[in-house]
C-alpha positions as CSV (number, residue, x, y, z in Angstrom):
1,M,42.9,19.0,10.8
2,T,44.5,16.0,12.4
3,I,43.6,12.5,11.3
4,Q,42.3,12.0,14.8
5,T,40.0,15.0,14.6
6,L,38.7,13.9,11.3
7,L,37.8,10.5,12.8
8,V,36.0,12.2,15.9
9,A,34.1,14.5,13.4
10,S,33.2,11.6,11.4
11,A,31.8,9.8,14.3
12,L,30.0,12.6,15.6
13,L,28.4,13.1,12.0
14,A,27.4,9.5,12.0
15,L,25.9,9.7,15.4
16,A,23.8,12.8,14.3
17,A,22.5,11.1,11.2
18,S,21.7,8.2,13.3
19,A,19.9,10.2,16.0
20,Q,18.1,11.9,13.2
21,T,16.7,8.7,11.3
22,A,15.3,7.7,14.6
23,Q,13.0,10.7,14.7
24,P,10.1,11.2,12.2
25,V,10.9,12.5,8.9
26,L,8.7,13.9,6.1
27,E,8.1,11.3,3.6
28,V,5.5,13.0,1.1
29,T,3.0,15.9,0.9
30,S,-0.5,14.6,-0.6
31,P,-2.3,16.1,-3.1
32,L,-4.5,17.4,-0.5
33,G,-1.5,19.4,0.9
34,T,-1.3,17.1,3.9
35,K,2.3,16.0,5.2
36,F,3.1,12.7,6.0
37,Y,5.6,11.6,8.1
38,S,7.4,8.2,9.1
39,L,7.5,6.8,12.7
40,P,9.9,7.2,15.3
41,D,12.3,4.2,15.0
42,E,12.0,3.7,18.8
43,K,13.3,0.3,18.6
44,G,16.3,1.3,16.3
45,V,15.7,-1.4,13.8
46,V,16.9,0.9,11.0
47,N,19.9,1.7,12.6
48,E,20.7,-1.7,13.5
49,A,20.0,-2.6,9.8
50,A,22.3,0.1,8.4
51,K,25.2,-1.1,10.8
52,N,24.9,-4.8,9.7
53,L,24.8,-3.6,6.0
54,A,27.6,-1.2,6.8
55,A,30.0,-4.3,7.7
56,D,29.0,-6.0,4.5
57,P,27.8,-3.5,2.1
58,K,27.7,-5.7,-1.2
59,N,25.4,-8.1,0.3
60,P,21.7,-7.9,-1.3
61,G,20.1,-9.6,1.3
62,L,21.5,-7.1,3.8
63,I,20.3,-4.4,1.6
64,M,16.7,-5.7,1.6
65,K,16.8,-6.1,5.1
66,L,17.4,-2.5,5.7
67,E,14.5,-2.1,3.3
68,A,12.2,-4.0,5.3
69,A,13.5,-2.2,8.5
70,Q,12.7,1.3,6.9
71,V,9.2,0.0,5.9
72,S,8.3,-1.0,9.3
73,V,8.6,2.7,10.2
74,W,6.9,4.0,7.3
75,Q,10.1,5.3,5.7
76,D,9.0,4.5,2.2
77,R,11.0,7.2,0.4
78,E,14.1,5.7,1.9
79,A,12.8,2.3,1.1
80,V,12.5,3.1,-2.4
81,T,16.3,4.3,-2.4
82,T,17.5,1.2,-0.7
83,C,15.5,-1.0,-3.6
84,T,17.4,1.2,-6.1
85,R,20.6,0.3,-4.4
86,A,19.8,-3.5,-4.3
87,L,18.9,-3.4,-8.2
88,K,22.4,-2.1,-8.9
89,R,23.8,-5.4,-7.2
90,T,21.0,-7.5,-8.6
91,P,19.5,-6.0,-11.9
92,G,16.6,-7.9,-13.4
93,N,15.1,-9.1,-10.0
94,A,11.6,-9.2,-10.3
95,D,10.9,-9.3,-6.7
96,I,12.8,-6.1,-6.0
97,Y,11.0,-4.2,-8.9
98,T,7.8,-5.4,-7.3
99,E,8.9,-4.3,-3.6
100,R,9.9,-0.6,-5.2
101,G,6.6,-0.3,-7.0
102,H,5.1,-1.5,-3.9
103,R,6.6,1.3,-1.9
104,E,6.2,4.0,-4.6
105,L,2.4,3.8,-4.1
106,P,2.0,5.2,-0.6
107,L,4.4,7.9,-1.8
108,R,1.5,8.7,-4.4
109,D,4.4,8.2,-7.0
110,F,1.8,6.2,-9.2
111,K,3.6,6.6,-12.4
112,H,6.8,5.4,-11.1
113,A,5.1,2.5,-9.3
114,L,3.3,1.7,-12.8
115,A,6.7,1.5,-14.7
116,D,8.3,-0.7,-11.8
117,L,5.4,-3.0,-11.7
118,N,5.2,-3.4,-15.4
119,H,8.8,-4.3,-15.5
120,A,8.3,-7.0,-12.7
121,V,5.5,-8.7,-14.6
122,A,7.5,-9.0,-17.9
123,L,10.3,-10.1,-15.6
124,N,7.9,-12.9,-13.9
125,P,4.6,-13.3,-15.7
126,K,3.4,-15.5,-12.7
127,K,4.1,-13.0,-9.9
128,M,0.8,-12.6,-8.3
129,D,1.9,-9.6,-5.9
130,A,3.1,-7.6,-8.9
131,Y,0.0,-7.9,-10.8
132,Y,-1.8,-6.9,-7.6
133,H,0.4,-3.9,-7.1
134,L,0.0,-2.9,-10.8
135,G,-3.7,-3.2,-10.4
136,L,-3.3,-0.5,-7.4
137,A,-1.3,1.8,-9.5
138,H,-3.7,1.8,-12.4
139,Y,-6.6,1.9,-10.0
140,F,-5.3,5.2,-8.2
141,L,-4.6,6.7,-11.4
142,G,-8.3,6.2,-12.7
143,E,-7.4,3.6,-15.1
144,F,-9.8,1.2,-14.1
145,Q,-10.0,-1.0,-17.2
146,E,-6.4,-1.7,-17.0
147,A,-6.7,-2.3,-13.3
148,G,-9.3,-4.7,-13.7
149,K,-6.9,-6.7,-16.2
150,A,-4.0,-6.7,-13.6
151,F,-6.4,-7.9,-10.7
152,R,-7.8,-10.6,-13.0
153,H,-4.3,-12.0,-13.2
154,A,-3.7,-11.6,-9.5
155,V,-6.8,-13.5,-8.7
156,D,-6.0,-16.3,-11.3
157,L,-2.5,-16.5,-9.6
158,A,-3.4,-16.1,-6.0
159,P,-1.7,-18.9,-4.0
160,N,-4.3,-19.2,-1.3
161,L,-8.0,-18.2,-0.6
162,D,-7.0,-15.1,1.7
163,E,-5.2,-13.6,-1.6
164,R,-8.1,-14.7,-4.0
165,I,-10.6,-12.8,-1.7
166,N,-8.4,-9.8,-1.4
167,S,-7.7,-9.4,-5.2
168,S,-11.4,-10.3,-5.9
169,N,-12.4,-7.2,-3.7
170,W,-10.3,-4.9,-6.2
171,L,-11.1,-6.6,-9.1
172,Y,-14.8,-6.2,-8.6
173,A,-14.3,-2.4,-7.7
174,S,-12.3,-1.9,-10.8
175,L,-14.8,-3.5,-13.0
176,R,-17.7,-1.5,-11.6
177,R,-15.5,1.9,-11.8
178,A,-15.1,0.8,-15.5
179,H,-18.9,0.1,-16.2
180,Q,-18.2,-3.5,-16.8
181,D,-21.2,-4.6,-14.5
182,T,-21.6,-8.1,-15.9
183,E,-17.9,-8.8,-15.6
184,A,-17.9,-7.5,-12.1
185,A,-20.9,-9.6,-11.2
186,Q,-19.3,-12.8,-12.6
187,A,-16.0,-11.9,-10.4
188,L,-18.0,-11.7,-7.3
189,A,-19.6,-14.9,-7.8
190,Q,-16.5,-16.7,-7.7
191,I,-16.4,-16.0,-3.9
192,T,-19.1,-18.7,-3.0
193,P,-21.0,-18.7,0.2
194,E,-18.7,-21.5,1.7
195,M,-15.5,-19.6,1.4
196,K,-13.7,-18.4,4.4
197,N,-10.8,-16.4,5.0
198,T,-7.7,-18.5,6.9
199,A,-6.1,-15.2,8.3
200,E,-7.8,-13.1,10.7
201,H,-6.1,-10.0,9.2
202,T,-7.9,-10.5,6.0
203,L,-11.4,-10.9,7.5
204,F,-12.4,-7.3,6.5
205,Y,-11.9,-8.0,3.0
206,L,-14.1,-11.0,2.9
207,N,-16.8,-8.8,4.8
208,L,-16.6,-6.2,2.0
209,V,-17.3,-8.8,-0.7
210,R,-20.2,-10.1,1.4
211,F,-21.5,-6.7,1.7
212,F,-21.0,-6.2,-2.4
213,Q,-23.0,-9.6,-2.6
214,R,-25.8,-8.1,-0.2
215,R,-25.0,-11.0,2.1
216,L,-23.7,-8.6,5.0
217,P,-25.5,-5.2,5.7
218,E,-23.2,-2.1,5.6
219,S,-23.6,-1.6,9.4
220,E,-22.2,-5.1,10.0
221,A,-19.6,-4.9,7.2
222,L,-18.0,-1.6,8.6
223,P,-15.6,-2.0,11.5
224,P,-15.9,0.5,14.4
225,E,-14.7,4.0,13.5
226,P,-11.3,4.8,15.5
227,P,-11.8,7.5,17.9
228,A,-10.0,11.0,17.8
229,G,-6.5,10.5,18.7
230,N,-6.6,6.8,18.1
231,Q,-2.9,5.4,17.8
232,D,-3.9,1.7,17.0
233,D,-2.7,1.3,13.3
234,E,-4.4,-2.0,12.9
235,T,-7.9,-0.4,14.1
236,E,-7.5,2.2,11.5
237,L,-6.3,-0.1,8.6
238,R,-9.5,-2.2,9.1
239,F,-11.7,1.0,9.2
240,D,-9.8,2.6,6.2
241,T,-10.2,-0.3,4.0
242,V,-13.8,-1.2,4.7
243,A,-14.9,2.5,4.6
244,Y,-13.1,3.2,1.5
245,G,-14.6,0.0,-0.2
246,V,-18.3,0.9,1.0
247,G,-17.9,4.5,0.1
248,N,-16.6,3.2,-3.4
249,W,-19.6,1.1,-3.8
250,H,-21.9,4.1,-2.8
251,L,-19.9,6.3,-5.6
252,Y,-20.5,3.7,-8.5
253,N,-24.2,3.5,-7.3
254,S,-24.7,7.2,-7.8
255,D,-24.6,8.3,-4.3
256,E,-21.6,10.6,-4.4
257,A,-22.6,12.6,-1.3
258,K,-22.4,9.3,0.7
259,A,-19.3,8.2,-0.8
260,Q,-17.5,11.6,-0.3
261,D,-18.7,11.4,3.4
262,Y,-17.0,8.0,3.6
263,F,-13.8,9.2,2.1
264,A,-13.5,12.3,4.0
265,R,-13.9,10.2,7.3
266,V,-10.8,7.9,6.2
267,V,-8.5,10.9,5.5
268,K,-9.1,12.1,8.9
269,G,-6.9,9.2,10.2
270,H,-3.1,9.1,10.5
271,V,-2.4,5.8,8.7
272,W,-1.6,7.3,5.3
273,V,0.1,4.2,4.0
274,T,-3.1,1.9,3.7
275,W,-4.7,1.6,0.6
276,G,-7.9,2.7,1.6
277,F,-6.5,6.1,2.7
278,V,-4.8,6.3,-0.6
279,G,-7.8,5.5,-2.6
280,A,-10.1,7.7,-0.3
281,E,-7.7,10.7,-1.0
282,A,-7.6,10.1,-4.6
283,E,-11.4,10.3,-4.8
284,I,-11.5,13.3,-3.0
285,V,-8.9,14.9,-5.4
286,R,-10.5,13.5,-8.4
287,A,-13.8,15.0,-7.3
288,R,-12.4,18.4,-6.8
289,R,-11.0,18.5,-10.4
290,H,-14.4,17.9,-11.6
């Protein structure tokens, strides 16, 4: 085979690989047996980031730009691999350990996420988002006391009110699930009536907290349920987050049937990367095991 033929063959293989990555790929099979896929890379963001990195393959910044592009189309499995590549260039980087742990969570790889996020907080004990995702890893594993400890750190380190409200929601849920009701009430009381979210995206977390405080009825806290065939990811994100939180509230208030109804409604959707979706799925699996 001539050199020219090899070059053509290599180019064709590269083109085929590029075309393949533009299509949805299987990311993970859930504990419920559902296959979850990435989104089609219709704008070619992953391919573009890969090309830029190929021109400067040792550049850690370009490696993480590829990771961000992969995340944007739900290529979480590929993003984990890219984070591992980045860590070979910048070992001991708490930000990258946090990011890898973050992306392992929607892959339902909670134990590896736990290891990465524990490593991140050891490297940087002031890293709020590492504690936040560490809390989620413990929470999805059913380790609610440990989750509460991590979320308490996240609340204390929150750089703004939005992050504080967000983390307080999970702190309250963790403490309730750990049967630490007095501590849960104290955590909830830290979100005072005059506090407001500043980012529109986080309003649903504030609504959840107000529901927990009995300042907002369930019907007003819950966003509209997405219709069948919904393609608006943000609409489903809002519903999944609040529906899981409300269902969880019914669970620790001894109405498991109502809780499971909420969880089942969440996992009918397609946005498998949301924490509400992951949480609802974990609760369904936990109930089936018992």
